[in-house]
C-alpha atoms as a printed R data frame, in Angstrom:
    type eleno elety resid chain resno       x       y       z
1   ATOM     1    CA   UNK     A     1 123.301  83.488  99.097
2   ATOM     2    CA   UNK     A     2 124.767  85.756 101.938
3   ATOM     3    CA   UNK     A     3 122.822  88.011 100.521
4   ATOM     4    CA   UNK     A     4 119.642  85.655 100.779
5   ATOM     5    CA   UNK     A     5 120.397  84.594 104.168
6   ATOM     6    CA   UNK     A     6 120.683  88.161 106.069
7   ATOM     7    CA   UNK     A     7 117.183  89.102 103.907
8   ATOM     8    CA   UNK     A     8 116.068  86.012 105.872
9   ATOM     9    CA   UNK     A     9 116.606  86.511 109.502
10  ATOM    10    CA   UNK     A    10 114.192  88.990 111.411
11  ATOM    11    CA   UNK     A    11 115.982  91.682 114.063
12  ATOM    12    CA   UNK     A    12 113.644  89.815 116.419
13  ATOM    13    CA   UNK     A    13 115.899  86.505 115.188
14  ATOM    14    CA   UNK     A    14 118.866  88.734 115.534
15  ATOM    15    CA   UNK     A    15 118.184  89.996 118.657
16  ATOM    16    CA   UNK     A    16 117.028  86.177 120.400
17  ATOM    17    CA   UNK     A    17 120.412  84.906 118.651
18  ATOM    18    CA   UNK     A    18 121.990  87.977 121.069
19  ATOM    19    CA   UNK     A    19 120.481  87.014 123.815
20  ATOM    20    CA   UNK     A    20 121.013  83.166 123.303
21  ATOM    21    CA   UNK     A    21 124.295  84.262 123.422
22  ATOM    22    CA   UNK     A    22 124.673  86.196 126.887
23  ATOM    23    CA   UNK     A    23 123.255  83.349 128.218
24  ATOM    24    CA   UNK     A    24 125.598  80.939 126.853
25  ATOM    25    CA   UNK     A    25 128.130  83.241 128.286
26  ATOM    26    CA   UNK     A    26 126.399  83.291 131.940
27  ATOM    27    CA   UNK     A    27 126.155  79.359 132.165
28  ATOM    28    CA   UNK     A    28 130.154  78.859 130.951
29  ATOM    29    CA   UNK     A    29 130.832  81.714 133.350
30  ATOM    30    CA   UNK     A    30 128.930  80.254 136.249
31  ATOM    31    CA   UNK     A    31 130.252  76.573 135.054
32  ATOM    32    CA   UNK     A    32 133.985  78.325 135.411
33  ATOM    33    CA   UNK     A    33 134.305  78.449 139.281
34  ATOM    34    CA   UNK     A    34 136.647  80.309 140.793
35  ATOM    35    CA   UNK     A    35 139.403  78.422 138.460
36  ATOM    36    CA   UNK     A    36 138.069  81.259 135.978
37  ATOM    37    CA   UNK     A    37 141.160  83.813 134.522
38  ATOM    38    CA   UNK     A    38 138.555  86.687 133.339
39  ATOM    39    CA   UNK     A    39 139.717  90.152 133.656
40  ATOM    40    CA   UNK     A    40 138.731  92.095 137.166
41  ATOM    41    CA   UNK     A    41 135.715  93.403 135.532
42  ATOM    42    CA   UNK     A    42 134.637  90.916 134.333
43  ATOM    43    CA   UNK     A    43 134.810  88.723 137.253
44  ATOM    44    CA   UNK     A    44 133.632  91.792 139.352
45  ATOM    45    CA   UNK     A    45 130.322  91.913 137.277
46  ATOM    46    CA   UNK     A    46 130.085  87.815 136.819
47  ATOM    47    CA   UNK     A    47 130.177  87.358 140.058
48  ATOM    48    CA   UNK     A    48 127.554  89.815 141.474
49  ATOM    49    CA   UNK     A    49 125.610  88.988 138.900
50  ATOM    50    CA   UNK     A    50 126.182  85.146 140.126
51  ATOM    51    CA   UNK     A    51 126.010  85.572 143.440
52  ATOM    52    CA   UNK     A    52 122.697  88.194 143.429
53  ATOM    53    CA   UNK     A    53 119.948  85.735 142.904
54  ATOM    54    CA   UNK     A    54 117.577  87.450 142.766
55  ATOM    55    CA   UNK     A    55 118.821  89.299 140.123
56  ATOM    56    CA   UNK     A    56 119.305  86.030 138.371
57  ATOM    57    CA   UNK     A    57 116.233  85.112 138.163
58  ATOM    58    CA   UNK     A    58 113.975  87.871 137.326
59  ATOM    59    CA   UNK     A    59 116.380  88.040 134.160
60  ATOM    60    CA   UNK     A    60 116.055  84.366 133.131
61  ATOM    61    CA   UNK     A    61 111.553  85.313 133.322
62  ATOM    62    CA   UNK     A    62 111.953  88.527 131.470
63  ATOM    63    CA   UNK     A    63 114.325  86.445 129.268
64  ATOM    64    CA   UNK     A    64 112.078  83.134 128.976
65  ATOM    65    CA   UNK     A    65 108.821  85.384 128.592
66  ATOM    66    CA   UNK     A    66 110.657  86.969 125.408
67  ATOM    67    CA   UNK     A    67 111.788  84.253 123.442
68  ATOM    68    CA   UNK     A    68 108.507  82.484 124.693
69  ATOM    69    CA   UNK     A    69 106.507  85.715 122.321
70  ATOM    70    CA   UNK     A    70 109.233  86.100 119.936
71  ATOM    71    CA   UNK     A    71 108.406  82.323 118.656
72  ATOM    72    CA   UNK     A    72 104.899  82.375 119.406
73  ATOM    73    CA   UNK     A    73 104.459  85.803 116.990
74  ATOM    74    CA   UNK     A    74 106.321  83.873 114.160
75  ATOM    75    CA   UNK     A    75 104.338  80.986 114.701
76  ATOM    76    CA   UNK     A    76 101.886  81.793 111.619
77  ATOM    77    CA   UNK     A    77  99.774  79.020 109.739
78  ATOM    78    CA   UNK     A    78 102.058  77.172 107.327
79  ATOM    79    CA   UNK     A    79  99.149  77.408 104.260
80  ATOM    80    CA   UNK     A    80  98.112  81.184 104.985
81  ATOM    81    CA   UNK     A    81 101.032  82.239 105.096
82  ATOM    82    CA   UNK     A    82 102.251  81.548 101.230
83  ATOM    83    CA   UNK     A    83  99.038  84.237 100.714
84  ATOM    84    CA   UNK     A    84 100.691  86.722 101.853
85  ATOM    85    CA   UNK     A    85 101.286  90.102  99.828
86  ATOM    86    CA   UNK     A    86  98.836  88.249  97.091
87  ATOM    87    CA   UNK     A    87  95.449  89.890  96.282
88  ATOM    88    CA   UNK     A    88  93.017  87.259  97.472
89  ATOM    89    CA   UNK     A    89  89.494  86.380  97.819
90  ATOM    90    CA   UNK     A    90  87.669  85.505 100.985
91  ATOM    91    CA   UNK     A    91  84.501  84.048 102.070
92  ATOM    92    CA   UNK     A    92  83.026  83.000 105.104
93  ATOM    93    CA   UNK     A    93  79.857  80.779 105.660
94  ATOM    94    CA   UNK     A    94  78.302  83.718 107.831
95  ATOM    95    CA   UNK     A    95  75.427  84.899 105.262
96  ATOM    96    CA   UNK     A    96  78.299  83.643 101.969
97  ATOM    97    CA   UNK     A    97  79.748  86.397 102.534
98  ATOM    98    CA   UNK     A    98  82.530  87.487 100.000
99  ATOM    99    CA   UNK     A    99  86.007  89.828 100.827
100 ATOM   100    CA   UNK     A   100  89.034  90.424  98.926
101 ATOM   101    CA   UNK     A   101  92.201  92.511  98.987
102 ATOM   102    CA   UNK     A   102  95.712  92.508  99.619
103 ATOM   103    CA   UNK     A   103  96.435  89.739 102.669
104 ATOM   104    CA   UNK     A   104  98.473  89.983 105.105
105 ATOM   105    CA   UNK     A   105  99.257  87.127 108.056
106 ATOM   106    CA   UNK     A   106  99.864  87.993 111.359
107 ATOM   107    CA   UNK     A   107  99.935  85.199 114.413
108 ATOM   108    CA   UNK     A   108  96.586  85.662 115.834
109 ATOM   109    CA   UNK     A   109  94.591  86.731 112.767
110 ATOM   110    CA   UNK     A   110  94.270  87.939 109.637
111 ATOM   111    CA   UNK     A   111  93.991  91.133 107.322
112 ATOM   112    CA   UNK     A   112  92.208  92.163 103.716
113 ATOM   113    CA   UNK     A   113  93.688  95.538 102.622
114 ATOM   114    CA   UNK     A   114  91.047  96.947 100.224
115 ATOM   115    CA   UNK     A   115  92.874  98.528  96.338
116 ATOM   116    CA   UNK     A   116  90.479 101.325  97.004
117 ATOM   117    CA   UNK     A   117  89.001 102.585 100.367
118 ATOM   118    CA   UNK     A   118  85.391 103.030 100.568
119 ATOM   119    CA   UNK     A   119  82.048 104.284 102.076
120 ATOM   120    CA   UNK     A   120  79.076 101.980 103.062
121 ATOM   121    CA   UNK     A   121  76.146 102.112 103.047
122 ATOM   122    CA   UNK     A   122  76.419 104.136 106.165
123 ATOM   123    CA   UNK     A   123  78.871 106.599 104.885
124 ATOM   124    CA   UNK     A   124  81.209 104.629 107.163
125 ATOM   125    CA   UNK     A   125  84.881 104.843 105.583
126 ATOM   126    CA   UNK     A   126  87.093 101.437 104.964
127 ATOM   127    CA   UNK     A   127  90.108 100.338 104.392
128 ATOM   128    CA   UNK     A   128  90.790  96.892 105.205
129 ATOM   129    CA   UNK     A   129  88.970  93.636 107.134
130 ATOM   130    CA   UNK     A   130  90.253  92.202 110.260
131 ATOM   131    CA   UNK     A   131  89.405  88.355 110.859
132 ATOM   132    CA   UNK     A   132  90.392  87.059 114.165
133 ATOM   133    CA   UNK     A   133  92.035  83.447 114.708
134 ATOM   134    CA   UNK     A   134  89.086  82.591 117.030
135 ATOM   135    CA   UNK     A   135  86.771  83.765 113.852
136 ATOM   136    CA   UNK     A   136  88.493  80.880 111.009
137 ATOM   137    CA   UNK     A   137  85.805  77.940 111.100
138 ATOM   138    CA   UNK     A   138  83.485  80.335 109.850
139 ATOM   139    CA   UNK     A   139  85.708  80.694 106.276
140 ATOM   140    CA   UNK     A   140  84.917  78.905 103.813
141 ATOM   141    CA   UNK     A   141  87.731  79.428 101.509
142 ATOM   142    CA   UNK     A   142  90.191  81.806 100.396
143 ATOM   143    CA   UNK     A   143  91.296  81.697  96.798
144 ATOM   144    CA   UNK     A   144  93.783  82.591  94.720
145 ATOM   145    CA   UNK     A   145  93.333  83.809  91.206
146 ATOM   146    CA   UNK     A   146  96.370  84.359  88.685
147 ATOM   147    CA   UNK     A   147  94.417  86.866  86.281
148 ATOM   148    CA   UNK     A   148  94.306  88.884  89.829
149 ATOM   149    CA   UNK     A   149  98.326  89.321  89.842
150 ATOM   150    CA   UNK     A   150 100.540  91.319  88.623
151 ATOM   151    CA   UNK     A   151 103.960  90.346  86.340
152 ATOM   152    CA   UNK     A   152 105.951  90.129  89.188
153 ATOM   153    CA   UNK     A   153 102.964  88.203  91.220
154 ATOM   154    CA   UNK     A   154 102.590  85.812  88.294
155 ATOM   155    CA   UNK     A   155 106.774  85.084  88.604
156 ATOM   156    CA   UNK     A   156 106.687  83.895  92.167
157 ATOM   157    CA   UNK     A   157 103.795  81.786  92.167
158 ATOM   158    CA   UNK     A   158 105.255  80.225  88.679
159 ATOM   159    CA   UNK     A   159 107.640  79.264  90.833
160 ATOM   160    CA   UNK     A   160 106.079  78.008  93.764
161 ATOM   161    CA   UNK     A   161 104.078  75.738  91.820
162 ATOM   162    CA   UNK     A   162 107.248  74.068  90.135
163 ATOM   163    CA   UNK     A   163 109.322  74.254  93.368
164 ATOM   164    CA   UNK     A   164 105.713  72.183  95.046
165 ATOM   165    CA   UNK     A   165 105.490  69.742  91.454
166 ATOM   166    CA   UNK     A   166 109.483  68.941  91.384
167 ATOM   167    CA   UNK     A   167 111.027  69.690  94.987
168 ATOM   168    CA   UNK     A   168 114.807  68.888  94.506
169 ATOM   169    CA   UNK     A   169 116.724  67.247  96.991
170 ATOM   170    CA   UNK     A   170 117.362  70.053  99.307
171 ATOM   171    CA   UNK     A   171 113.464  70.654  99.174
172 ATOM   172    CA   UNK     A   172 112.775  67.075  99.816
173 ATOM   173    CA   UNK     A   173 115.775  66.441 101.915
174 ATOM   174    CA   UNK     A   174 114.415  69.248 104.227
175 ATOM   175    CA   UNK     A   175 111.458  68.277 104.941
176 ATOM   176    CA   UNK     A   176 111.984  65.205 105.612
177 ATOM   177    CA   UNK     A   177 113.856  66.459 108.444
178 ATOM   178    CA   UNK     A   178 111.351  68.924 109.865
179 ATOM   179    CA   UNK     A   179 108.898  65.582 109.885
180 ATOM   180    CA   UNK     A   180 111.222  63.632 111.520
181 ATOM   181    CA   UNK     A   181 111.997  66.130 114.160
182 ATOM   182    CA   UNK     A   182 108.183  66.790 114.591
183 ATOM   183    CA   UNK     A   183 107.854  62.516 115.110
184 ATOM   184    CA   UNK     A   184 110.564  62.429 118.045
185 ATOM   185    CA   UNK     A   185 109.003  66.160 119.245
186 ATOM   186    CA   UNK     A   186 108.124  64.278 122.568
187 ATOM   187    CA   UNK     A   187 110.879  62.695 123.710
188 ATOM   188    CA   UNK     A   188 112.438  66.031 122.940
189 ATOM   189    CA   UNK     A   189 110.659  67.598 125.078
190 ATOM   190    CA   UNK     A   190 111.862  64.499 127.670
191 ATOM   191    CA   UNK     A   191 115.527  64.885 126.754
192 ATOM   192    CA   UNK     A   192 115.602  68.600 127.851
193 ATOM   193    CA   UNK     A   193 115.140  67.571 131.367
194 ATOM   194    CA   UNK     A   194 117.495  64.895 131.552
195 ATOM   195    CA   UNK     A   195 120.102  66.396 129.937
196 ATOM   196    CA   UNK     A   196 120.006  69.728 132.183
197 ATOM   197    CA   UNK     A   197 119.621  67.683 134.833
198 ATOM   198    CA   UNK     A   198 122.936  65.485 134.104
199 ATOM   199    CA   UNK     A   199 124.480  68.884 133.554
200 ATOM   200    CA   UNK     A   200 123.253  69.935 137.237
201 ATOM   201    CA   UNK     A   201 125.398  66.572 138.433
202 ATOM   202    CA   UNK     A   202 128.143  66.957 136.241
203 ATOM   203    CA   UNK     A   203 128.950  70.412 137.139
204 ATOM   204    CA   UNK     A   204 127.293  71.601 141.063
205 ATOM   205    CA   UNK     A   205 129.099  74.562 140.998
206 ATOM   206    CA   UNK     A   206 126.950  76.299 137.829
207 ATOM   207    CA   UNK     A   207 124.013  78.417 139.935
208 ATOM   208    CA   UNK     A   208 122.155  78.990 136.927
209 ATOM   209    CA   UNK     A   209 122.259  75.230 136.045
210 ATOM   210    CA   UNK     A   210 121.042  74.610 139.917
211 ATOM   211    CA   UNK     A   211 118.721  77.774 140.529
212 ATOM   212    CA   UNK     A   212 117.282  78.703 137.126
213 ATOM   213    CA   UNK     A   213 116.751  75.200 135.194
214 ATOM   214    CA   UNK     A   214 113.307  75.756 134.909
215 ATOM   215    CA   UNK     A   215 113.554  78.557 133.026
216 ATOM   216    CA   UNK     A   216 116.464  77.302 130.689
217 ATOM   217    CA   UNK     A   217 114.081  74.004 130.177
218 ATOM   218    CA   UNK     A   218 110.954  76.418 128.911
219 ATOM   219    CA   UNK     A   219 112.861  78.082 126.828
220 ATOM   220    CA   UNK     A   220 114.237  74.507 125.357
221 ATOM   221    CA   UNK     A   221 110.337  74.073 125.117
222 ATOM   222    CA   UNK     A   222 109.641  77.215 122.995
223 ATOM   223    CA   UNK     A   223 112.203  75.909 120.677
224 ATOM   224    CA   UNK     A   224 110.759  72.582 120.276
225 ATOM   225    CA   UNK     A   225 107.200  73.783 119.441
226 ATOM   226    CA   UNK     A   226 108.292  76.407 117.119
227 ATOM   227    CA   UNK     A   227 110.308  74.357 114.856
228 ATOM   228    CA   UNK     A   228 107.408  71.143 115.078
229 ATOM   229    CA   UNK     A   229 103.812  71.389 113.244
230 ATOM   230    CA   UNK     A   230 100.960  69.540 112.803
231 ATOM   231    CA   UNK     A   231 101.924  65.849 111.086
232 ATOM   232    CA   UNK     A   232  99.334  63.542 108.975
233 ATOM   233    CA   UNK     A   233 101.494  60.344 107.329
234 ATOM   234    CA   UNK     A   234  98.526  60.334 104.699
235 ATOM   235    CA   UNK     A   235  98.914  63.703 103.269
236 ATOM   236    CA   UNK     A   236 102.655  63.512 103.921
237 ATOM   237    CA   UNK     A   237 102.749  61.251 101.238
238 ATOM   238    CA   UNK     A   238 100.823  63.358  98.773
239 ATOM   239    CA   UNK     A   239 102.640  66.838  99.035
240 ATOM   240    CA   UNK     A   240 103.656  67.729  95.755
241 ATOM   241    CA   UNK     A   241 101.031  65.230  93.788
242 ATOM   242    CA   UNK     A   242  97.699  65.826  91.861
243 ATOM   243    CA   UNK     A   243  94.803  65.298  94.238
244 ATOM   244    CA   UNK     A   244  91.262  65.694  94.396
245 ATOM   245    CA   UNK     A   245  89.526  67.418  97.320
246 ATOM   246    CA   UNK     A   246  85.469  67.858  98.492
247 ATOM   247    CA   UNK     A   247  84.234  70.544 100.070
248 ATOM   248    CA   UNK     A   248  81.214  71.338 101.026
249 ATOM   249    CA   UNK     A   249  80.121  74.874  99.645
250 ATOM   250    CA   UNK     A   250  76.729  76.757  99.525
251 ATOM   251    CA   UNK     A   251  75.361  73.146 100.468
252 ATOM   252    CA   UNK     A   252  76.748  71.101  97.500
253 ATOM   253    CA   UNK     A   253  79.421  68.805  96.848
254 ATOM   254    CA   UNK     A   254  82.102  70.410  94.943
255 ATOM   255    CA   UNK     A   255  85.590  69.219  93.918
256 ATOM   256    CA   UNK     A   256  87.983  70.620  93.223
257 ATOM   257    CA   UNK     A   257  91.584  69.246  91.192
258 ATOM   258    CA   UNK     A   258  95.098  70.675  92.143
259 ATOM   259    CA   UNK     A   259  98.462  70.392  93.127
260 ATOM   260    CA   UNK     A   260  98.563  69.739  97.051
261 ATOM   261    CA   UNK     A   261 101.206  72.245  98.433
262 ATOM   262    CA   UNK     A   262 101.102  72.246 102.099
263 ATOM   263    CA   UNK     A   263  98.700  71.536 105.348
264 ATOM   264    CA   UNK     A   264  98.526  72.260 108.744
265 ATOM   265    CA   UNK     A   265  95.931  71.724 111.821
266 ATOM   266    CA   UNK     A   266  93.271  73.507 109.974
267 ATOM   267    CA   UNK     A   267  93.966  74.355 106.406
268 ATOM   268    CA   UNK     A   268  94.444  72.819 102.897
269 ATOM   269    CA   UNK     A   269  96.886  74.946 100.311
270 ATOM   270    CA   UNK     A   270  95.209  73.546  96.772
271 ATOM   271    CA   UNK     A   271  97.510  74.908  93.728
272 ATOM   272    CA   UNK     A   272  96.653  75.329  90.744
273 ATOM   273    CA   UNK     A   273  93.556  74.633  90.109
274 ATOM   274    CA   UNK     A   274  91.504  74.879  86.732
275 ATOM   275    CA   UNK     A   275  87.575  75.031  87.836
276 ATOM   276    CA   UNK     A   276  85.457  78.494  87.739
277 ATOM   277    CA   UNK     A   277  84.756  79.757  91.023
278 ATOM   278    CA   UNK     A   278  80.904  80.888  92.227
279 ATOM   279    CA   UNK     A   279  80.615  84.096  94.825
280 ATOM   280    CA   UNK     A   280  77.131  85.051  95.851
281 ATOM   281    CA   UNK     A   281  76.940  89.559  96.348
282 ATOM   282    CA   UNK     A   282  74.417  90.741  98.123
283 ATOM   283    CA   UNK     A   283  72.442  93.153  96.141
284 ATOM   284    CA   UNK     A   284  72.328  96.891  96.651
285 ATOM   285    CA   UNK     A   285  69.526  99.251  97.685
286 ATOM   286    CA   UNK     A   286  68.353 101.391  95.381
287 ATOM   287    CA   UNK     A   287  69.654 104.055  93.759
288 ATOM   288    CA   UNK     A   288  73.294 102.844  95.305
289 ATOM   289    CA   UNK     A   289  76.264 100.747  94.555
290 ATOM   290    CA   UNK     A   290  79.103  98.152  95.491
291 ATOM   291    CA   UNK     A   291  81.425  96.875  93.593
292 ATOM   292    CA   UNK     A   292  81.650  92.654  93.526
293 ATOM   293    CA   UNK     A   293  85.521  92.137  93.021
294 ATOM   294    CA   UNK     A   294  85.847  94.016  90.041
295 ATOM   295    CA   UNK     A   295  81.993  94.026  89.132
296 ATOM   296    CA   UNK     A   296  79.948  97.259  90.295
297 ATOM   297    CA   UNK     A   297  77.021  96.626  90.144
298 ATOM   298    CA   UNK     A   298  73.881  99.646  90.682
299 ATOM   299    CA   UNK     A   299  70.379  99.528  91.172
300 ATOM   300    CA   UNK     A   300  68.112 101.601  89.141
301 ATOM   301    CA   UNK     A   301  65.129 101.284  89.661
302 ATOM   302    CA   UNK     A   302  63.755  97.713  88.213
303 ATOM   303    CA   UNK     A   303  67.001  97.308  87.093
304 ATOM   304    CA   UNK     A   304  70.594  96.379  88.042
305 ATOM   305    CA   UNK     A   305  73.451  97.543  86.085
306 ATOM   306    CA   UNK     A   306  76.459  95.926  85.672
307 ATOM   307    CA   UNK     A   307  80.163  96.460  84.670
308 ATOM   308    CA   UNK     A   308  83.566  94.813  84.805
309 ATOM   309    CA   UNK     A   309  86.165  96.776  85.389
310 ATOM   310    CA   UNK     A   310  88.887  93.725  85.826
311 ATOM   311    CA   UNK     A   311  91.108  92.364  83.139
312 ATOM   312    CA   UNK     A   312  89.444  88.945  82.711
313 ATOM   313    CA   UNK     A   313  85.479  87.761  81.397
314 ATOM   314    CA   UNK     A   314  82.802  86.723  84.463
315 ATOM   315    CA   UNK     A   315  79.816  84.901  83.773
316 ATOM   316    CA   UNK     A   316  76.621  86.339  85.482
317 ATOM   317    CA   UNK     A   317  74.286  83.731  86.331
318 ATOM   318    CA   UNK     A   318  71.777  84.946  87.901
319 ATOM   319    CA   UNK     A   319  69.163  86.731  91.192
320 ATOM   320    CA   UNK     A   320  68.247  84.013  93.732
321 ATOM   321    CA   UNK     A   321  66.766  84.551  97.151
322 ATOM   322    CA   UNK     A   322  64.458  82.495  99.650
323 ATOM   323    CA   UNK     A   323  61.271  81.360  96.384
324 ATOM   324    CA   UNK     A   324  62.858  83.363  93.810
325 ATOM   325    CA   UNK     A   325  65.486  82.455  91.250
326 ATOM   326    CA   UNK     A   326  66.647  84.590  87.734
327 ATOM   327    CA   UNK     A   327  68.788  82.730  85.577
328 ATOM   328    CA   UNK     A   328  70.730  85.249  83.298
329 ATOM   329    CA   UNK     A   329  74.598  83.016  82.280
330 ATOM   330    CA   UNK     A   330  75.326  86.923  80.901
331 ATOM   331    CA   UNK     A   331  79.306  86.144  79.704
332 ATOM   332    CA   UNK     A   332  80.455  89.967  81.178
333 ATOM   333    CA   UNK     A   333  83.960  91.112  79.036
334 ATOM   334    CA   UNK     A   334  86.778  93.610  80.576
335 ATOM   335    CA   UNK     A   335  85.612  96.725  80.748
336 ATOM   336    CA   UNK     A   336  81.986  95.675  79.387
337 ATOM   337    CA   UNK     A   337  78.839  97.283  80.666
338 ATOM   338    CA   UNK     A   338  75.206  95.657  80.580
339 ATOM   339    CA   UNK     A   339  72.112  95.887  82.118
340 ATOM   340    CA   UNK     A   340  69.284  93.562  83.266
341 ATOM   341    CA   UNK     A   341  65.705  94.100  83.966
342 ATOM   342    CA   UNK     A   342  63.970  92.539  86.277
343 ATOM   343    CA   UNK     A   343  60.459  91.885  86.212
344 ATOM   344    CA   UNK     A   344  59.031  91.653  89.965
345 ATOM   345    CA   UNK     A   345  60.941  93.081  92.838
346 ATOM   346    CA   UNK     A   346  63.748  90.622  94.383
347 ATOM   347    CA   UNK     A   347  62.597  89.734  98.217
348 ATOM   348    CA   UNK     A   348  64.889  91.412 100.870
349 ATOM   349    CA   UNK     A   349  68.733  89.551 101.226
350 ATOM   350    CA   UNK     A   350  68.598  88.587  97.904
351 ATOM   351    CA   UNK     A   351  71.735  87.587  96.519
352 ATOM   352    CA   UNK     A   352  73.616  87.685  93.129
353 ATOM   353    CA   UNK     A   353  75.694  84.824  91.637
354 ATOM   354    CA   UNK     A   354  78.863  85.395  89.498
355 ATOM   355    CA   UNK     A   355  80.717  82.964  88.119
356 ATOM   356    CA   UNK     A   356  84.992  83.624  87.963
357 ATOM   357    CA   UNK     A   357  87.017  81.646  84.902
358 ATOM   358    CA   UNK     A   358  90.736  81.169  85.164
359 ATOM   359    CA   UNK     A   359  93.184  79.360  87.273
360 ATOM   360    CA   UNK     A   360  93.569  79.254  90.623
361 ATOM   361    CA   UNK     A   361  94.679  78.643  93.910
362 ATOM   362    CA   UNK     A   362  92.946  77.699  97.337
363 ATOM   363    CA   UNK     A   363  93.151  77.197 100.768
364 ATOM   364    CA   UNK     A   364  90.261  75.619 102.298
365 ATOM   365    CA   UNK     A   365  89.718  74.286 106.401
366 ATOM   366    CA   UNK     A   366  90.119  71.328 107.190
367 ATOM   367    CA   UNK     A   367  86.831  71.240 108.686
368 ATOM   368    CA   UNK     A   368  85.057  71.530 105.419
369 ATOM   369    CA   UNK     A   369  87.062  69.909 102.391
370 ATOM   370    CA   UNK     A   370  88.694  66.725 102.691
371 ATOM   371    CA   UNK     A   371  91.250  65.358  99.903
372 ATOM   372    CA   UNK     A   372  89.282  62.189  98.980
373 ATOM   373    CA   UNK     A   373  91.549  61.124  96.002
374 ATOM   374    CA   UNK     A   374  94.695  61.140  94.658
375 ATOM   375    CA   UNK     A   375  94.814  62.326  91.620
376 ATOM   376    CA   UNK     A   376  97.540  61.269  88.282
377 ATOM   377    CA   UNK     A   377 100.340  58.780  89.415
378 ATOM   378    CA   UNK     A   378 103.310  61.218  88.906
379 ATOM   379    CA   UNK     A   379 107.367  59.010  87.836
380 ATOM   380    CA   UNK     A   380 110.417  60.052  89.593
381 ATOM   381    CA   UNK     A   381 111.948  62.740  87.435
382 ATOM   382    CA   UNK     A   382 115.670  62.498  88.483
383 ATOM   383    CA   UNK     A   383 116.592  65.874  86.687
384 ATOM   384    CA   UNK     A   384 114.076  68.191  89.208
385 ATOM   385    CA   UNK     A   385 115.187  65.515  91.808
386 ATOM   386    CA   UNK     A   386 118.753  67.101  91.547
387 ATOM   387    CA   UNK     A   387 117.976  70.615  90.281
388 ATOM   388    CA   UNK     A   388 118.994  70.064  86.610
389 ATOM   389    CA   UNK     A   389 117.476  71.481  83.894
């Protein structure tokens, strides 16, 4: 347990704790006044620091800015961070663009690292795809397919689903406390000013409290903002339960049934969805090939060549474009190749429609998705509540 906690504490958290201890020691030193019995060296340093208000103000400005920057860097979307280091598929609304790779999340964007670097049609080498936070409204969805995971990733995912569907008493209490803190967030912010004001009246000799109260309040408000989250009374009652999600994709209203794991201001996270996913991929130029999520596609004359380099089968639904609709519905098994002959030349911008089967986890933007129904009614499980297997 001790090793687990140490691994969870990053270098930035440790450094921030040291700075807070330094801040607390300065406040205590200033409150001690002339009655302090510190050593001459410590007293001379403290007297110099507390007598030099300009230097003290500069220290607090940089300290508050540093702590605020760390907290902002650590403040990542609660749904997106669950997909970190997993291979995922990302779909954009603009031209139904589909990208896949290993997911990395930052405070101001996301990055997908391609399994293999590739050169585009212009010969430019590319190794990853970056989507900034201001581009998130253009997301259609983020998908984690179970069949794309290795054994270690599958075990992590199963453990995550079990903890979500059958949460222990500790997880329930922790979430309750987080929601309680979030409910009284504004009250906590206001109380910081009252606490600092009361401390100034009780200890008028404290130069830190009398001159740096604004910086201290800013640090406290940064911690409150970091610990808080978007709260939705309806969604909170559905956490860990099966729900029916409605989302608009490719001009049609689609329903997904799965377990609501988490929600944030921007996204819904749904686990264990057992429904096929459909994607549109561009048709490559003649004599060139593209990789469509483990499926290699190459144009050769009036024929389209497909090869499945993945571990699971896929369904080739057809080819679609402006006034053009060709239906195939051909199953492509792993390591299998298929050739499709086109009767006529497809229009510019034609798309290949491919369906992937199997269980998946979804992150859907709340701008386009909404939980419409509660799923099954789940009875209370005392064993899972107390962590008894």
